[in-house]
C-alpha positions as CSV (number, residue, x, y, z in Angstrom):
1,M,-31.4,-5.1,5.5
2,S,-34.1,-2.3,5.7
3,A,-33.3,1.3,4.7
4,A,-34.2,2.4,8.2
5,K,-31.5,0.2,9.7
6,A,-28.9,1.6,7.3
7,N,-29.8,5.2,8.1
8,D,-28.8,4.8,11.8
9,S,-26.7,7.6,13.2
10,D,-22.9,7.7,12.7
11,D,-22.5,6.6,16.3
12,D,-24.5,3.5,15.6
13,F,-22.3,2.8,12.5
14,R,-19.2,3.1,14.6
15,A,-20.6,1.0,17.4
16,R,-21.6,-1.8,15.0
17,I,-18.4,-1.9,13.1
18,Q,-16.2,-2.4,16.2
19,Q,-14.5,-5.8,15.8
20,P,-11.6,-7.6,17.4
21,M,-8.4,-6.8,15.7
22,L,-6.7,-9.4,13.6
23,A,-4.5,-11.7,15.7
24,S,-1.4,-10.8,13.7
25,Q,-2.0,-7.1,14.4
26,R,-2.5,-7.7,18.1
27,A,0.7,-9.7,18.2
28,K,2.6,-6.7,16.7
29,E,1.4,-4.5,19.5
30,T,1.7,-6.9,22.4
31,K,4.8,-8.7,21.0
32,T,3.2,-12.0,22.1
33,P,3.0,-15.1,19.9
34,T,-0.1,-15.5,17.8
35,E,-2.2,-18.7,17.5
36,A,-0.7,-19.0,14.0
37,N,2.8,-19.1,15.5
38,R,1.7,-21.9,17.9
39,T,0.1,-24.1,15.3
40,G,1.2,-26.0,12.3
41,R,1.5,-25.0,8.7
42,I,-2.3,-25.0,8.0
43,G,-3.2,-23.2,11.3
44,G,-0.5,-20.6,10.5
45,M,-2.3,-19.6,7.4
46,F,-5.3,-18.2,9.3
47,T,-4.2,-15.4,11.7
48,L,-7.6,-14.7,13.2
49,G,-8.2,-16.7,16.4
50,Y,-11.2,-19.0,16.8
51,K,-12.7,-16.8,19.5
52,D,-12.3,-13.5,17.5
53,G,-13.5,-15.2,14.4
54,F,-16.7,-16.4,16.2
55,S,-17.2,-12.9,17.6
56,Q,-17.1,-11.4,14.1
57,W,-19.4,-14.1,12.7
58,W,-21.9,-13.5,15.5
59,A,-21.8,-9.7,15.0
60,N,-22.8,-10.2,11.4
61,V,-21.8,-6.7,10.3
62,P,-23.9,-5.7,7.2
63,A,-22.0,-5.0,4.0
64,A,-23.3,-1.4,4.0
65,V,-21.9,-0.8,7.5
66,A,-18.5,-2.3,6.5
67,E,-18.3,-0.3,3.3
68,H,-19.2,2.9,5.3
69,K,-16.3,2.2,7.7
70,V,-13.8,1.8,4.8
71,M,-15.0,5.0,3.1
72,S,-14.5,6.9,6.4
73,F,-10.7,6.7,5.8
74,I,-11.1,8.9,2.6
75,P,-9.3,12.2,3.3
76,Y,-11.5,15.2,3.9
77,L,-14.6,13.0,3.9
78,K,-15.8,12.8,7.5
79,K,-19.2,11.3,7.0
80,P,-19.2,9.3,3.7
81,P,-22.5,8.7,2.0
82,T,-23.5,5.0,1.9
83,Q,-26.6,3.8,0.2
84,A,-28.5,1.3,2.4
85,Q,-29.3,-1.5,0.0
86,T,-27.1,-4.5,-0.6
87,G,-28.2,-6.5,-3.5
88,T,-29.3,-9.6,-1.5
89,K,-29.5,-10.7,2.1
90,P,-26.6,-12.5,3.6
91,P,-27.0,-16.2,3.0
92,T,-28.7,-18.2,5.7
93,E,-28.5,-21.8,6.7
94,T,-31.3,-22.4,4.2
95,P,-29.8,-22.5,0.7
96,S,-33.1,-21.7,-0.9
97,A,-33.7,-18.5,1.1
98,S,-35.4,-15.9,-1.0
99,E,-33.5,-13.0,-2.4
100,E,-34.0,-9.5,-1.0
101,P,-35.7,-7.5,-3.8
102,V,-34.1,-4.4,-5.2
103,T,-36.3,-1.4,-4.3
104,D,-36.2,2.3,-5.3
105,D,-35.7,3.3,-1.6
106,T,-32.0,3.0,-1.9
107,K,-30.7,6.5,-2.1
108,T,-28.8,8.5,0.5
109,A,-28.2,12.2,0.6
110,A,-25.0,13.2,-1.2
111,V,-22.2,14.7,1.0
112,K,-20.6,18.0,0.0
113,T,-17.2,19.1,1.1
114,T,-16.4,22.8,0.9
115,S,-13.1,24.5,0.0
116,N,-12.7,25.4,3.7
117,S,-12.7,21.7,4.8
118,D,-11.3,20.3,1.6
119,P,-8.3,22.0,0.0
120,F,-9.1,20.4,-3.3
121,G,-12.9,21.0,-3.1
122,P,-15.6,21.8,-3.2
123,R,-16.6,18.3,-4.1
124,Q,-19.8,16.2,-3.9
125,W,-19.6,12.5,-2.8
126,D,-22.5,10.3,-3.6
127,S,-23.6,6.7,-3.2
128,K,-26.6,5.0,-4.9
129,L,-28.0,1.8,-6.3
130,V,-28.7,2.2,-10.0
131,K,-31.6,-0.1,-11.0
132,L,-31.3,-1.8,-14.4
133,S,-33.8,-3.6,-16.5
134,G,-34.9,-7.1,-15.6
135,K,-35.5,-8.8,-12.3
136,N,-33.1,-8.0,-9.4
137,R,-30.4,-6.2,-11.6
138,A,-28.8,-3.2,-10.1
139,L,-25.3,-1.7,-9.7
140,N,-23.8,-0.2,-6.6
141,E,-22.3,3.1,-7.5
142,F,-20.0,5.6,-5.7
143,S,-19.1,8.9,-7.3
144,V,-17.1,12.1,-6.7
145,E,-18.0,15.2,-8.6
146,R,-16.2,18.6,-8.6
147,L,-18.6,21.4,-7.8
148,E,-18.6,25.0,-9.3
149,E,-17.1,23.7,-12.6
150,E,-18.4,21.9,-15.6
151,T,-17.9,18.1,-15.8
152,K,-16.2,17.5,-19.1
153,Q,-14.8,14.0,-18.6
154,N,-15.7,10.9,-16.7
155,I,-13.7,7.9,-15.4
156,V,-15.2,4.6,-14.4
157,M,-13.4,2.2,-12.1
158,L,-14.1,-1.6,-12.1
159,H,-12.8,-3.8,-9.3
160,G,-11.4,-7.4,-9.5
161,Y,-12.9,-10.8,-8.8
162,G,-15.0,-11.0,-5.6
163,A,-14.0,-7.5,-4.5
164,G,-15.9,-4.3,-4.2
165,L,-15.6,-0.6,-5.0
166,G,-14.5,0.1,-1.4
167,F,-11.1,-1.3,-2.2
168,F,-10.5,2.0,-4.2
169,Y,-10.8,4.1,-1.1
170,K,-7.3,5.4,-1.4
171,N,-7.9,6.6,-5.0
172,F,-11.2,8.5,-4.9
173,E,-9.8,11.7,-3.4
174,G,-6.6,11.7,-5.4
175,L,-8.3,11.1,-8.8
176,S,-11.1,13.6,-8.2
177,R,-8.5,16.4,-7.9
178,V,-8.3,16.7,-11.7
179,P,-10.4,19.7,-12.9
180,G,-13.3,18.9,-15.1
181,W,-13.5,15.2,-14.2
182,K,-16.2,13.1,-12.4
183,V,-15.0,9.8,-10.8
184,Y,-17.3,6.8,-10.7
185,A,-16.7,3.4,-9.2
186,L,-19.1,0.4,-9.7
187,D,-19.5,-2.9,-8.1
188,L,-19.8,-5.5,-10.9
189,L,-23.2,-7.2,-11.3
190,G,-23.4,-10.1,-8.9
191,M,-20.4,-8.9,-6.8
192,G,-19.8,-6.3,-4.1
193,R,-23.0,-4.6,-3.0
194,S,-24.6,-4.8,-6.4
195,S,-27.6,-7.0,-6.8
196,R,-27.0,-10.8,-7.0
197,P,-29.3,-12.4,-9.5
198,P,-28.9,-16.1,-10.1
199,F,-26.0,-16.8,-12.6
200,R,-27.0,-19.2,-15.3
201,I,-25.3,-20.0,-18.6
202,R,-27.7,-21.2,-21.3
203,A,-25.2,-21.6,-24.2
204,K,-24.2,-25.2,-25.1
205,D,-20.9,-24.7,-26.9
206,R,-17.6,-23.5,-25.3
207,Q,-17.2,-20.1,-27.1
208,A,-20.8,-19.2,-26.7
209,S,-20.6,-19.9,-22.9
210,I,-17.5,-17.7,-22.6
211,T,-19.3,-14.9,-24.5
212,E,-22.4,-15.2,-22.4
213,A,-20.4,-15.1,-19.1
214,E,-18.6,-11.9,-20.3
215,N,-21.9,-10.3,-21.4
216,W,-23.4,-10.8,-17.9
217,F,-21.0,-8.1,-16.7
218,I,-20.5,-5.8,-19.7
219,D,-24.2,-5.6,-20.7
220,A,-24.9,-4.2,-17.2
221,L,-22.1,-1.7,-17.6
222,E,-23.4,-0.5,-21.0
223,E,-27.0,-0.2,-19.6
224,W,-25.6,1.9,-16.7
225,R,-23.7,4.1,-19.2
226,I,-26.9,4.8,-21.2
227,Q,-28.8,5.6,-18.0
228,K,-26.1,8.1,-17.0
229,K,-26.1,9.6,-20.5
230,I,-22.4,9.3,-20.7
231,E,-21.2,9.3,-24.4
232,R,-17.5,8.8,-23.9
233,F,-15.4,7.9,-20.8
234,T,-12.1,6.6,-19.6
235,L,-12.4,3.0,-18.2
236,L,-10.1,1.6,-15.5
237,G,-10.3,-2.0,-14.7
238,H,-8.3,-4.1,-12.2
239,S,-7.6,-7.8,-12.6
240,L,-11.0,-9.4,-13.7
241,G,-12.3,-5.8,-14.1
242,G,-9.5,-5.3,-16.6
243,Y,-10.5,-8.4,-18.5
244,M,-14.1,-7.1,-18.6
245,A,-13.0,-3.7,-19.7
246,V,-11.4,-5.2,-22.8
247,A,-14.5,-7.2,-23.5
248,Y,-16.6,-4.1,-23.1
249,A,-14.4,-2.1,-25.6
250,L,-14.8,-4.9,-28.2
251,K,-18.5,-5.3,-27.9
252,Y,-19.5,-1.7,-27.3
253,P,-17.0,0.4,-29.4
254,G,-17.1,4.1,-29.8
255,H,-17.5,5.0,-26.1
256,L,-14.0,5.0,-24.7
257,N,-11.4,7.8,-24.9
258,K,-8.8,5.7,-22.9
259,L,-8.5,2.3,-21.5
260,I,-6.4,1.6,-18.4
261,L,-5.8,-2.0,-17.4
262,A,-4.3,-2.4,-13.9
263,S,-2.7,-5.9,-13.7
264,P,-5.4,-7.4,-15.9
265,V,-6.1,-11.1,-15.8
266,G,-6.5,-13.2,-18.9
267,I,-3.9,-11.8,-21.4
268,P,-1.3,-14.6,-21.9
269,E,-2.3,-17.6,-24.0
270,D,0.3,-20.0,-22.5
271,P,1.3,-19.8,-18.8
272,Y,4.6,-21.6,-19.6
273,A,5.7,-19.5,-22.5
274,V,7.9,-17.4,-20.3
275,N,11.6,-18.2,-20.0
276,A,12.8,-20.1,-16.9
277,D,14.3,-16.8,-15.5
278,M,10.7,-15.7,-14.7
279,P,9.0,-17.1,-11.6
280,E,7.9,-20.7,-11.5
281,P,4.2,-21.3,-12.0
282,P,3.3,-21.4,-8.2
283,Q,4.7,-17.8,-7.9
284,S,3.2,-16.5,-11.0
285,T,-0.4,-17.7,-10.7
286,L,-3.4,-17.1,-8.6
287,V,-1.9,-19.0,-5.7
288,T,0.4,-16.1,-5.0
289,E,-2.6,-13.8,-4.4
290,A,-3.4,-15.8,-1.2
291,T,0.1,-16.2,0.1
292,Q,2.0,-13.1,-0.9
293,D,2.6,-10.8,2.1
294,Q,2.1,-7.2,1.1
295,G,4.3,-5.9,3.8
296,E,7.2,-7.5,2.0
297,V,6.0,-6.2,-1.3
298,V,5.6,-2.6,-0.5
299,N,8.7,-2.4,1.7
300,G,10.9,-4.2,-0.9
301,S,11.9,-2.8,-4.3
302,N,13.4,-4.0,-7.5
303,S,16.8,-2.3,-7.5
304,S,16.9,-2.3,-11.3
305,L,14.0,0.1,-11.5
306,S,14.8,3.8,-11.8
307,D,12.9,6.5,-10.1
308,G,9.5,7.3,-11.5
309,P,7.0,5.0,-13.2
310,K,8.7,2.7,-15.7
311,T,7.5,2.5,-19.3
312,G,10.4,0.7,-21.0
313,D,11.9,-2.7,-21.2
314,N,15.3,-1.9,-19.8
315,N,15.6,-3.8,-16.5
316,N,15.8,-7.3,-15.3
317,F,12.2,-7.3,-14.0
318,L,10.6,-6.0,-17.2
319,N,12.7,-7.6,-20.0
320,A,10.7,-10.9,-20.0
321,R,10.1,-10.5,-23.8
322,S,13.8,-10.1,-24.7
323,K,14.8,-12.9,-22.4
324,A,12.3,-15.2,-24.0
325,E,13.6,-14.3,-27.5
326,K,17.2,-15.0,-26.4
327,A,16.2,-18.3,-24.9
328,G,14.4,-19.3,-28.1
329,K,17.6,-18.8,-30.1
330,A,19.6,-20.8,-27.6
331,G,17.1,-23.6,-27.3
332,D,13.9,-24.3,-25.4
333,T,14.6,-23.9,-21.7
334,T,11.0,-23.5,-20.7
335,P,10.3,-25.5,-17.5
336,P,8.1,-28.6,-17.9
337,R,4.4,-28.1,-17.4
338,K,3.4,-28.8,-13.8
339,P,0.0,-30.4,-13.5
340,L,-2.4,-28.8,-11.1
341,P,-3.7,-30.8,-8.2
342,K,-6.6,-33.0,-9.1
343,W,-8.7,-31.6,-6.3
344,L,-8.3,-28.1,-7.5
345,T,-9.2,-29.0,-11.1
346,Y,-12.3,-30.9,-9.8
347,L,-13.5,-28.0,-7.7
348,W,-12.9,-25.5,-10.5
349,D,-14.7,-27.5,-13.1
350,A,-17.5,-28.1,-10.6
351,N,-17.7,-24.3,-10.4
352,I,-17.3,-24.3,-6.6
353,S,-16.0,-20.8,-5.8
354,P,-13.6,-20.0,-2.9
355,F,-16.4,-17.9,-1.4
356,S,-18.6,-21.0,-1.1
357,F,-16.2,-22.3,1.6
358,V,-16.5,-19.0,3.5
359,R,-20.3,-19.4,3.5
360,W,-20.3,-23.0,4.4
361,A,-17.8,-22.5,7.2
362,G,-20.2,-20.5,9.4
363,P,-18.3,-19.3,12.5
364,L,-15.0,-20.3,10.9
365,G,-15.7,-18.0,7.9
366,P,-13.9,-14.9,9.3
367,R,-10.9,-17.0,10.3
368,F,-10.7,-18.4,6.7
369,V,-10.9,-14.9,5.2
370,S,-8.1,-13.7,7.6
371,G,-5.7,-16.1,5.8
372,W,-6.0,-13.7,2.8
373,T,-6.7,-10.3,4.4
374,S,-3.9,-10.6,7.0
375,R,-1.4,-10.8,4.2
376,R,-3.1,-8.7,1.6
377,F,-3.4,-5.7,4.0
378,S,-0.4,-6.2,6.2
379,H,1.3,-3.0,4.9
380,L,-1.6,-0.8,6.0
381,D,-2.5,0.9,9.3
382,P,-4.0,-1.7,11.6
383,E,-7.3,0.2,11.8
384,E,-7.6,0.3,8.0
385,A,-6.5,-3.3,7.7
386,Q,-9.2,-4.3,10.2
387,A,-11.9,-2.3,8.3
388,L,-10.9,-3.9,5.0
389,H,-10.9,-7.4,6.6
390,T,-14.5,-6.8,7.9
391,Y,-15.5,-5.4,4.5
392,A,-14.0,-8.3,2.6
393,Y,-15.8,-10.9,4.8
394,S,-19.1,-9.0,4.5
395,L,-18.9,-9.3,0.7
396,F,-17.5,-12.9,0.6
397,K,-20.4,-14.2,2.7
398,Q,-23.1,-12.8,0.4
399,R,-25.1,-15.1,-1.8
400,G,-23.1,-16.5,-4.7
401,S,-23.9,-14.9,-8.1
402,G,-21.4,-13.3,-10.5
403,E,-18.5,-15.2,-8.9
404,Y,-19.7,-18.3,-10.7
405,A,-18.7,-16.7,-14.1
406,L,-15.1,-17.3,-13.2
407,A,-15.0,-21.0,-14.3
408,Y,-16.4,-20.1,-17.7
409,I,-13.9,-17.3,-18.3
410,L,-10.7,-18.7,-16.7
411,A,-9.4,-22.3,-16.8
412,P,-7.8,-23.9,-13.7
413,G,-4.7,-21.9,-12.9
414,A,-6.4,-18.5,-13.7
415,F,-5.5,-18.3,-17.4
416,A,-8.2,-17.2,-19.8
417,R,-10.2,-19.8,-21.8
418,S,-10.3,-17.1,-24.6
419,P,-7.1,-15.2,-24.0
420,L,-7.1,-11.5,-24.6
421,I,-3.9,-11.7,-26.5
422,R,-5.9,-13.1,-29.4
423,R,-8.4,-10.1,-29.3
424,I,-6.5,-7.1,-27.9
425,A,-5.5,-5.9,-31.4
426,G,-9.2,-5.1,-32.1
427,V,-9.5,-2.7,-29.2
428,G,-10.2,0.7,-30.6
429,R,-10.4,-0.7,-34.1
430,Q,-14.0,-1.9,-34.3
431,M,-16.5,-0.7,-37.0
432,I,-19.0,2.0,-35.9
433,S,-21.4,4.2,-37.8
434,R,-20.0,7.5,-39.2
435,D,-21.7,9.5,-36.5
436,G,-19.9,7.5,-33.9
437,S,-22.7,5.2,-32.8
438,T,-22.5,1.5,-32.6
439,T,-24.5,-0.6,-35.0
440,S,-24.2,-3.9,-36.9
441,S,-27.0,-3.3,-39.4
442,L,-25.3,-0.6,-41.6
443,S,-23.7,-1.3,-44.9
444,A,-19.9,-1.1,-45.3
445,T,-20.2,2.3,-46.9
446,E,-22.1,3.7,-43.9
447,Q,-19.5,2.4,-41.4
448,K,-16.0,3.6,-40.4
449,R,-13.3,2.1,-38.2
450,E,-12.6,3.6,-34.8
451,N,-9.7,5.9,-34.7
452,G,-8.1,4.1,-31.8
453,F,-7.5,5.4,-28.3
454,P,-4.6,5.0,-25.8
455,V,-4.4,1.8,-23.9
456,V,-2.2,1.6,-20.7
457,F,-1.1,-1.7,-19.2
458,M,-0.1,-1.1,-15.6
459,Y,1.6,-3.6,-13.3
460,G,3.1,-3.7,-9.9
461,E,6.9,-4.0,-9.5
462,N,6.3,-7.2,-7.6
463,D,3.2,-8.3,-9.4
464,W,2.4,-12.0,-9.6
465,M,0.5,-11.3,-12.8
466,D,2.6,-12.0,-15.9
467,I,3.9,-8.7,-17.2
468,A,5.1,-10.4,-20.3
469,G,1.5,-10.6,-21.4
470,G,1.3,-6.8,-21.2
471,Y,4.3,-6.4,-23.4
472,A,2.9,-9.0,-25.9
473,A,-0.4,-7.1,-26.0
474,E,1.4,-3.8,-26.5
475,Q,3.3,-5.3,-29.5
476,K,0.1,-6.7,-31.0
477,M,-1.6,-3.3,-30.8
478,K,1.3,-1.5,-32.3
479,E,1.5,-4.0,-35.2
480,E,-2.2,-3.6,-35.9
481,K,-1.8,0.1,-36.0
482,E,1.1,-0.1,-38.4
483,K,-0.9,-2.4,-40.6
484,L,-3.9,-0.1,-40.8
485,M,-1.7,3.0,-41.3
486,R,-0.1,1.5,-44.5
487,T,-3.4,2.0,-46.4
488,A,-4.8,4.9,-44.4
489,S,-5.4,8.3,-45.9
490,A,-3.5,11.4,-44.7
491,E,-6.7,12.5,-42.8
492,E,-7.1,9.0,-41.2
493,K,-3.5,9.1,-40.1
494,A,-3.9,12.5,-38.5
495,Q,-7.1,11.4,-36.7
496,D,-5.7,8.2,-35.4
497,K,-5.2,8.2,-31.6
498,G,-4.3,4.6,-31.0
499,S,-1.3,3.8,-28.8
500,A,-0.2,1.3,-26.2
501,K,2.3,1.3,-23.4
502,V,3.3,-0.7,-20.3
503,M,3.9,1.0,-17.0
504,V,5.2,-0.3,-13.6
505,I,4.3,1.0,-10.2
506,K,7.2,0.7,-7.8
507,Q,6.9,-1.2,-4.5
508,A,3.5,-2.6,-5.5
509,G,2.1,-6.0,-6.1
510,H,-1.0,-7.2,-8.0
511,H,-3.2,-4.6,-6.2
512,V,-1.3,-1.6,-7.6
513,Y,-4.0,0.9,-6.7
514,L,-3.7,0.0,-3.1
515,D,0.0,-1.1,-2.6
516,G,1.5,1.9,-4.4
517,W,-1.5,4.2,-4.2
518,E,0.4,7.5,-4.1
519,E,2.4,6.8,-7.3
520,F,-0.7,5.1,-8.8
521,N,-2.8,8.2,-8.2
522,E,-0.1,10.5,-9.6
523,V,0.2,8.4,-12.8
524,M,-3.6,8.2,-13.1
525,R,-3.9,12.0,-12.8
526,E,-1.4,12.5,-15.6
527,E,-3.3,10.0,-17.8
528,M,-6.5,11.8,-17.1
529,K,-4.9,15.2,-17.9
530,E,-3.6,13.8,-21.2
531,V,-7.2,12.9,-22.2
532,S,-8.3,16.5,-21.4
533,R,-5.5,18.0,-23.5
534,R,-6.2,15.6,-26.4
535,E,-10.0,16.4,-26.3
536,K,-9.2,20.2,-26.3
537,C,-6.9,19.8,-29.3
538,Q,-9.7,17.9,-31.2
539,L,-12.1,20.7,-30.4
540,G,-9.5,23.3,-31.5
541,V,-9.5,24.9,-28.1
């Protein structure tokens, strides 16, 4: 898509984004049966009708236009900035179609909101494509900066598998209220509207392949950090973004002042290690992401949760760890392992991503996507839900790239091939040079260990991600700190900042930032303010 096209007037943006509403939404307004209600089980999974789906496929809304529409729902931001370039052209019927090159003509004018139009302003909102080294490597970036005050802290937000930074549209305004902070959101390399270079693994052995797949994403993040001249920052990662945030902290130590993992994937080592009181595998794995109705999630609540974000292990939902310990004493009651369908294992091992089916489906693609979006966004205003559906489809239909890393990182069933529970204790405890820089060439006397930093594990009250993994990771990190403090000097003990805690957002599922966005934003603001207070104490202010 050319820059000239993307710089059309706002009226053109609005005209191009108009799409038929999802069938399920139309049924709510007209109280008529949807096509899903008139069809069988398989047909009922896809709520968008054939005609509406064909119309959306034919309209072929560009990802930039779809992202712009989603961003228009941000409070106080009437005309959001949206850089024009999407990393590659939408795939065509010819699989070998050449990729659209990344150019420097990708910037758009930043938008400023004043204190008159924005009660929490003035703020500057910006969108740009940040070019990296190498061929066709660039990250799509959205940022919010507070004007008329010094930027002292930065927070970077990473989305989950196959998603994009637009999914954080309910968080940008709330998080950018904190004085002294600049908010960044990035599309992971090969996903969203970042560039989509071919994904290839050259390693031959298993562990090297996993490491190479992780490096695909985290090396790009580190290069972006260096370009931005950001020395230290707070990193928030959701789902796969949380997994990559941990991998980043381990490979590039010394640059984080807090790590927030929102329903991270890949922590548990054994999916069947949880007591039978916990959900059966079909309810606690990736299957639930496609079938769970968010309207039920956000309107329902765990009655054992008290008011406010939960940080303890004192209710039926959260006490998976204590239940497992009791079950272990009474005898093994773990349910027998349920084999995954052979077709699923075959497709996974063949590295055929779910987005491949969307691309292959052609006119049926929007209908297939509606099977997820109609449930995922069922709790939102219909207009917002429709915009997110269009945005999701515009991303899913893009040329495959970073999505192919999934089979190297996760085994069938969405559990990590190299579980984070084995590595989490090393977060904030890596060796760095005494001036704080990262290096592996210095002698032991020239190095010191990181002083640690707070790590927050955040889950939704009705999260299908296994929260027991979060508690196990919290325990691992606390044990590592206790071990190090036994031989630490008084000065080292005073300087240590390492901590870990698990928090639960009420009336939220896996997408905690969207399902329970108000409480999520409130919790995030407090975590950001804690960083500011801690940094001031370190400086003696």
